[in-house]
C-alpha positions as MATLAB code, in Angstrom:
seq = 'MVRIKPFRGIRPPAELAEEVASRPYDVLSSAEAKAEAGEKSLLHIIKPEIDFEPMVDEHAEAVYRQAVANFKRWKENGWLIADEEEHYYVYAQTMEGRTQYGLVAACHFQDYAEGRIKKHELTRPDKEEDRMIHVRNQNANIEPVFFAYPAREDMDALVRRIVADKAPEYDFTAAGDGFRHRFWVIDDRETTERITQIFAEIPALYVADGHHRTAAAARVGAEKKETVLQSGGTYTGEEEFNYFLAVIFPDNQLKIIDYNRVVRDLNGLTPAKFVAALEADFTVTNRGREIYKPAALHDLSMYLAGEWYELKARPGTYDDTDPIGVLDVTVLSNCVLNKLLGIEDLRTDKRIDFVGGIRGLGELQRRVDSGEMAVAFALYPVSMKQLIDIADTGRIMPPKTTWFEPKLRSGLVIHALED';
ca = [
     -53.025   -2.807  -32.111;
     -52.199   -0.653  -34.597;
     -54.064    2.559  -35.630;
     -54.276    3.570  -39.500;
     -56.954    6.350  -40.725;
     -57.789    7.468  -44.115;
     -56.083   10.845  -45.340;
     -56.783   13.769  -48.043;
     -53.991   12.807  -50.617;
     -51.921   15.177  -52.408;
     -52.258   13.388  -55.719;
     -51.607   13.930  -60.131;
     -54.685   14.368  -61.950;
     -54.883   10.510  -63.693;
     -53.448   11.989  -67.248;
     -49.977   13.175  -65.422;
     -49.692   10.317  -62.794;
     -47.026    8.291  -64.767;
     -45.206   11.594  -65.787;
     -45.040   12.881  -62.043;
     -44.269    9.537  -60.291;
     -40.878    8.463  -59.805;
     -38.670    5.933  -58.409;
     -37.954    6.608  -54.844;
     -35.006    8.890  -53.757;
     -32.405    6.155  -52.115;
     -32.546    3.866  -55.285;
     -30.770    6.349  -57.782;
     -27.954    8.763  -57.973;
     -28.081   12.322  -58.681;
     -26.603   11.897  -61.965;
     -29.154    9.009  -62.498;
     -31.897   11.150  -61.408;
     -31.199   14.526  -63.542;
     -30.762   12.200  -66.587;
     -34.459   10.294  -65.813;
     -36.320   13.608  -64.457;
     -38.735   15.055  -66.970;
     -40.377   18.157  -66.358;
     -42.960   17.310  -63.768;
     -41.408   14.470  -62.184;
     -41.364   14.156  -58.635;
     -37.555   14.022  -58.395;
     -37.372   17.687  -58.817;
     -38.782   17.702  -55.065;
     -37.168   14.672  -53.790;
     -33.728   15.023  -55.389;
     -33.984   18.686  -55.548;
     -30.070   18.913  -56.230;
     -30.883   17.963  -59.951;
     -31.956   21.403  -60.429;
     -28.601   23.034  -59.887;
     -26.271   23.502  -62.857;
     -23.427   22.195  -61.529;
     -25.232   19.751  -59.402;
     -24.468   20.592  -55.660;
     -24.353   18.406  -52.281;
     -27.863   17.186  -51.947;
     -27.583   18.240  -48.075;
     -26.980   21.968  -48.966;
     -29.532   24.441  -47.685;
     -30.498   25.399  -50.972;
     -31.305   22.282  -51.903;
     -33.769   21.784  -49.144;
     -35.092   25.173  -49.965;
     -35.248   23.940  -53.786;
     -37.526   21.167  -52.703;
     -40.122   23.166  -50.764;
     -40.160   25.790  -53.744;
     -40.584   22.790  -55.940;
     -43.598   21.253  -54.338;
     -45.452   24.829  -53.812;
     -44.841   24.839  -57.937;
     -46.291   21.408  -58.592;
     -49.474   22.686  -56.769;
     -49.998   25.794  -58.103;
     -49.438   24.214  -61.382;
     -52.031   21.868  -60.700;
     -49.628   18.783  -61.366;
     -50.568   17.852  -57.643;
     -54.030   18.083  -56.450;
     -55.591   17.730  -52.613;
     -58.137   15.218  -52.561;
     -61.270   16.711  -51.040;
     -62.492   14.030  -48.733;
     -60.163   11.411  -46.585;
     -59.610    8.269  -48.569;
     -57.882    5.156  -48.310;
     -56.300    3.908  -51.537;
     -55.159    0.770  -53.370;
     -51.756    0.369  -54.713;
     -51.244   -2.633  -57.188;
     -47.225   -3.378  -58.301;
     -47.319   -6.211  -61.171;
     -43.540   -8.045  -62.161;
     -43.111  -10.573  -63.857;
     -46.549  -12.038  -63.683;
     -46.529  -11.348  -59.468;
     -48.967   -8.996  -58.538;
     -48.972   -7.632  -54.870;
     -51.780   -5.097  -53.494;
     -50.962   -2.379  -50.433;
     -53.199   -0.338  -48.812;
     -52.034    3.051  -48.784;
     -52.963    5.034  -45.266;
     -51.507    6.543  -42.633;
     -50.115    5.329  -39.714;
     -49.923    6.581  -36.412;
     -46.010    7.494  -34.903;
     -46.884    6.221  -31.202;
     -46.974    2.549  -32.616;
     -43.581    2.977  -34.092;
     -42.361    4.799  -30.765;
     -44.033    2.029  -28.747;
     -42.986   -1.373  -30.849;
     -46.013   -1.897  -32.786;
     -44.380   -0.854  -36.165;
     -41.491   -3.061  -35.907;
     -37.896   -2.777  -37.813;
     -35.228   -5.159  -38.623;
     -32.523   -2.635  -39.092;
     -30.698    0.309  -37.616;
     -30.969    3.412  -38.944;
     -27.949    6.200  -39.533;
     -28.065    9.738  -37.591;
     -27.045   11.451  -40.550;
     -29.439    9.534  -43.128;
     -32.674   10.011  -40.326;
     -31.648   13.739  -39.858;
     -31.592   14.350  -43.755;
     -35.204   12.970  -44.282;
     -36.190   14.437  -40.851;
     -35.502   18.147  -42.339;
     -37.239   17.052  -45.398;
     -40.638   16.312  -43.556;
     -40.148   19.643  -41.560;
     -39.818   22.083  -44.242;
     -42.334   20.146  -46.614;
     -44.893   19.723  -43.646;
     -45.490   16.789  -45.670;
     -44.747   12.713  -45.999;
     -43.671   13.410  -49.702;
     -42.370    9.225  -49.989;
     -44.612    6.442  -48.475;
     -42.679    3.730  -46.315;
     -43.215    0.138  -47.153;
     -44.776   -1.912  -44.390;
     -46.218   -5.492  -44.195;
     -48.770   -7.056  -41.871;
     -49.567  -10.691  -41.124;
     -52.364  -11.761  -44.113;
     -55.969  -11.951  -43.387;
     -58.425  -13.039  -45.664;
     -61.174  -10.457  -45.070;
     -59.047   -7.788  -45.891;
     -57.690   -9.658  -48.816;
     -61.484  -10.009  -49.917;
     -62.350   -6.370  -49.743;
     -59.608   -5.640  -51.598;
     -60.426   -8.225  -54.402;
     -63.812   -6.588  -54.607;
     -62.538   -2.984  -54.415;
     -60.428   -3.786  -57.602;
     -63.208   -5.972  -59.706;
     -65.653   -3.246  -58.968;
     -64.042   -0.246  -60.959;
     -61.217    0.646  -63.044;
     -58.040    1.810  -61.356;
     -57.400    5.978  -61.330;
     -54.063    5.176  -62.364;
     -52.506    2.337  -64.965;
     -49.566    2.428  -66.150;
     -46.239    0.428  -66.734;
     -43.076    2.553  -65.773;
     -40.179    2.844  -68.533;
     -37.500    3.006  -65.740;
     -38.441   -0.538  -63.801;
     -41.083   -2.164  -66.572;
     -43.306   -2.687  -63.532;
     -47.278   -2.028  -63.802;
     -48.474    0.059  -61.301;
     -52.156    0.763  -60.292;
     -54.223    2.993  -58.055;
     -57.549    2.782  -56.726;
     -59.275    5.317  -54.487;
     -61.773    3.657  -52.026;
     -64.648    6.718  -51.594;
     -67.207    3.818  -49.809;
     -67.663    4.865  -46.426;
     -68.864    1.591  -44.841;
     -65.458    0.090  -46.731;
     -63.060    2.552  -44.990;
     -65.052    1.911  -41.534;
     -64.398   -1.843  -42.028;
     -60.616   -1.414  -43.053;
     -60.133    0.699  -40.018;
     -61.787   -2.320  -37.751;
     -59.675   -5.014  -39.379;
     -56.182   -3.264  -38.723;
     -57.246   -2.297  -34.861;
     -57.406   -6.155  -34.732;
     -53.826   -6.344  -35.915;
     -51.070   -6.623  -33.222;
     -47.953   -5.060  -35.606;
     -46.888   -3.987  -38.813;
     -43.265   -4.759  -40.197;
     -41.072   -2.127  -41.819;
     -39.970   -3.767  -44.959;
     -38.428   -0.723  -46.550;
     -37.705    2.491  -45.425;
     -36.506    2.596  -42.149;
     -34.739    6.014  -42.162;
     -38.124    7.601  -43.519;
     -39.838    6.114  -41.141;
     -37.721    7.074  -38.136;
     -37.847   10.266  -39.525;
     -41.534   10.505  -39.751;
     -42.276    9.166  -36.100;
     -39.585   12.151  -34.967;
     -41.326   14.648  -36.645;
     -44.822   13.737  -35.429;
     -43.074   13.297  -31.595;
     -41.397   16.829  -31.939;
     -44.784   18.611  -33.349;
     -46.729   16.747  -30.109;
     -44.022   18.051  -27.749;
     -44.317   21.696  -29.473;
     -48.227   21.196  -28.805;
     -47.741   20.587  -25.188;
     -44.895   23.136  -24.353;
     -47.121   25.810  -25.664;
     -50.173   25.138  -23.551;
     -52.301   23.894  -26.620;
     -54.644   20.626  -26.434;
     -53.345   17.459  -27.691;
     -55.530   14.810  -28.644;
     -53.262   12.456  -30.101;
     -55.488   12.589  -33.541;
     -53.893   15.395  -35.000;
     -52.809   14.804  -38.715;
     -49.107   15.551  -37.782;
     -49.486   12.392  -35.618;
     -49.922   10.135  -38.960;
     -47.365    9.332  -41.844;
     -47.792    8.259  -45.294;
     -47.104    4.004  -45.634;
     -48.054    1.314  -48.113;
     -49.071   -1.832  -46.151;
     -48.972   -5.174  -48.135;
     -50.061   -8.574  -46.576;
     -46.733  -10.661  -45.683;
     -47.556  -13.818  -48.036;
     -47.946  -11.500  -50.687;
     -43.949  -10.132  -50.740;
     -40.935  -11.528  -52.077;
     -37.478  -10.578  -50.764;
     -34.502  -10.661  -53.279;
     -30.970  -11.339  -52.855;
     -28.545   -8.956  -51.301;
     -25.233   -9.848  -52.410;
     -21.871   -8.158  -51.600;
     -18.563   -7.132  -53.390;
     -14.960   -6.615  -52.025;
     -12.115   -4.424  -53.158;
      -9.340   -7.049  -52.011;
      -8.346  -10.163  -50.295;
      -6.618   -8.891  -47.459;
      -3.413   -9.665  -48.760;
      -4.189  -12.850  -49.505;
      -3.650  -14.870  -53.430;
      -6.752  -16.055  -54.717;
      -5.609  -19.719  -54.116;
      -4.641  -19.081  -50.772;
      -7.752  -17.505  -50.026;
     -10.138  -20.523  -51.503;
      -7.694  -22.722  -49.454;
      -8.404  -20.761  -46.511;
     -12.500  -20.950  -46.985;
     -12.247  -24.554  -46.686;
     -12.263  -24.494  -43.214;
     -15.869  -23.035  -42.996;
     -17.447  -24.365  -46.358;
     -17.282  -27.327  -48.544;
     -15.858  -25.258  -51.787;
     -16.657  -26.608  -55.312;
     -15.334  -24.710  -58.440;
     -18.431  -24.267  -60.840;
     -16.086  -22.873  -63.928;
     -17.164  -19.332  -65.968;
     -21.034  -20.164  -65.798;
     -22.840  -18.074  -63.396;
     -23.545  -20.152  -60.200;
     -27.113  -18.851  -58.092;
     -27.568  -20.034  -54.687;
     -30.336  -22.762  -54.669;
     -31.066  -22.880  -50.925;
     -30.399  -21.691  -47.428;
     -26.359  -21.912  -46.545;
     -25.635  -22.429  -50.217;
     -23.494  -19.263  -50.890;
     -22.005  -18.542  -54.361;
     -18.563  -16.580  -54.785;
     -16.748  -15.240  -58.030;
     -13.000  -15.098  -57.981;
     -10.353  -14.746  -60.439;
     -12.369  -15.327  -63.637;
     -14.514  -18.198  -62.059;
     -17.829  -18.847  -59.920;
     -17.874  -21.114  -56.742;
     -20.431  -23.067  -54.558;
     -19.901  -22.309  -51.027;
     -21.670  -24.550  -48.724;
     -21.570  -23.512  -45.268;
     -20.344  -26.829  -42.673;
     -22.380  -27.443  -39.848;
     -21.007  -25.421  -36.873;
     -21.105  -22.388  -39.108;
     -24.804  -21.470  -38.538;
     -27.608  -21.969  -35.918;
     -30.636  -22.786  -37.321;
     -32.324  -22.090  -34.170;
     -31.656  -18.545  -33.481;
     -33.208  -15.768  -36.229;
     -29.940  -14.065  -36.463;
     -27.515  -16.962  -36.710;
     -29.660  -19.075  -39.118;
     -28.983  -15.977  -41.825;
     -26.428  -16.739  -44.503;
     -25.435  -13.001  -44.152;
     -24.734  -13.530  -40.467;
     -22.258  -16.602  -41.924;
     -20.524  -14.683  -44.598;
     -19.810  -11.908  -42.119;
     -18.537  -14.233  -39.480;
     -16.425  -16.985  -41.396;
     -15.267  -14.666  -44.890;
     -15.673  -11.027  -44.248;
     -14.733  -10.582  -40.921;
     -12.314  -14.052  -40.175;
     -10.348  -13.632  -43.503;
     -10.924  -10.300  -45.020;
     -10.919   -8.136  -41.599;
     -14.005   -6.447  -42.430;
     -15.680   -5.635  -39.015;
     -18.432   -2.826  -39.699;
     -20.155   -3.342  -42.795;
     -21.654    0.217  -42.456;
     -18.500    1.680  -42.600;
     -15.745   -0.028  -44.264;
     -15.185    1.186  -47.471;
     -13.951   -2.014  -49.100;
     -17.210   -3.223  -49.239;
     -20.368   -2.902  -51.445;
     -23.621   -3.824  -51.639;
     -25.379   -4.806  -55.206;
     -29.337   -5.723  -54.912;
     -30.379   -8.987  -56.740;
     -32.572   -6.869  -59.479;
     -29.025   -6.287  -61.277;
     -28.458   -9.917  -61.365;
     -25.352  -11.979  -60.655;
     -24.253  -10.513  -64.231;
     -23.173   -7.437  -62.249;
     -21.359   -9.136  -59.584;
     -19.089  -10.750  -62.410;
     -18.596   -7.545  -64.290;
     -17.509   -5.460  -61.164;
     -14.842   -8.102  -60.023;
     -13.728   -8.674  -64.239;
     -13.113   -4.765  -64.501;
     -10.915   -4.595  -61.542;
     -12.633   -2.398  -59.491;
     -13.205   -5.257  -56.780;
     -11.452   -8.496  -56.441;
     -14.012  -10.921  -55.024;
     -17.810  -11.023  -55.054;
     -20.406  -13.040  -52.683;
     -24.030  -14.303  -53.855;
     -26.675  -15.325  -51.240;
     -29.925  -16.897  -51.085;
     -32.560  -14.314  -50.077;
     -34.152  -13.946  -46.584;
     -37.484  -15.119  -46.495;
     -40.528  -13.407  -45.062;
     -41.344  -15.352  -42.178;
     -37.304  -14.810  -41.330;
     -37.876  -10.906  -41.089;
     -40.913  -11.059  -38.797;
     -38.987  -13.798  -36.624;
     -36.226  -11.143  -35.877;
     -38.594   -8.067  -35.790;
     -40.784  -10.031  -33.289;
     -37.715  -11.227  -31.040;
     -36.824   -6.863  -30.901;
     -33.266   -7.999  -32.663;
     -31.611   -6.364  -35.729;
     -30.694   -7.870  -39.257;
     -27.100   -7.370  -40.443;
     -26.814   -4.325  -42.834;
     -28.124   -4.695  -46.310;
     -29.930   -8.297  -46.032;
     -33.385   -7.618  -47.618;
     -33.936   -6.418  -50.669;
     -37.679   -5.920  -51.793;
     -38.476   -5.453  -55.722;
     -40.826   -3.746  -56.879;
     -40.042   -0.568  -55.039;
     -43.098    1.673  -54.482;
     -43.526    4.558  -56.962;
     -43.189    7.844  -55.212;
     -45.986   10.672  -56.068;
     -48.467    8.675  -56.603;
     -49.983   10.049  -53.377;
     -48.797   12.546  -50.739;
     -49.715   13.153  -47.158;
     -49.879   16.551  -45.561;
     -49.121   16.831  -41.607;
     -51.960   19.703  -41.561;
     -55.520   19.508  -42.554;
];
């Protein structure tokens, strides 16, 4: 069963919440962050390369030092203030009329190490190390990770009561994404204790978004534990450094959107020969100039040479009894990217790029029409059930399979690793 706890959040005053809060570090380029960041924006802490003129590499030692200096200054200026007591928090996001309610809590690194916080993606060592440096230097989890848990009616009822009983501490619609963000502080001791009890009965949490931050936070916790033990100190497992910041949503409130692919060339084939080669594994239908969006599992779409095509996977190209084999990203990789285009490693091949469905299929068309890419593929979204099935079996999805929206807003609350 999983361990969570309330914590003393470091947060902006209500009147500064919208100004301080930002989009996550990994959804903006440095140039985009520089253009978006206001004076008090958390982007100066999570992407501090934007403070240099000209901008420098985000992994430079001076950039890591700048992040620490900025975090210190934000606290000194009163733009971030530590709560006096430990709390859980509720964070609600509203997108296109749909609202999801997450519990903001501190999760124990040992649950990740022992497989009770389950992942569905591999991490890259370089990105993991980068996030570790930030956590070590700041001695804090500046940005939360995004988890899911099997929905429970008793927890849903608690959250409904919390949000009905009082106005949120923060309530704003962000200019950058147009989504509404609301945030409540849970200050009732009985409710806090009940939340801890409920999660003690939940067998597992699932990483939805933030695999690198999760792995980095867990490694820092393990490092700090080892430091205490090697120094002969007393270790209880309840020290604050054992915990890291997460927002945990019931799985039935979450929606995964499509994560699509664009490829720079056709591996020496002409468009006509490429379409003909696809016929071996797909029923191919030319849909003309109008954008075609996949309508069901095993129904893919392709944009090539100014036209959209429906690609309906033939039986035998997928395995509906296998959690990985059923995925359309697997079908596309096996039957097209690898077989026809010679792309074997999606994580390292420079000929392929990935486009989140939030940008729309028009972005796929734009990148092909511009000449930057030769072909684009759109996929039907993975379901939460598929994600959980894969995580429960200990297997890993192909890279860039899931895209969650809305993204968590960073800067609403921070978790310090020392009391």
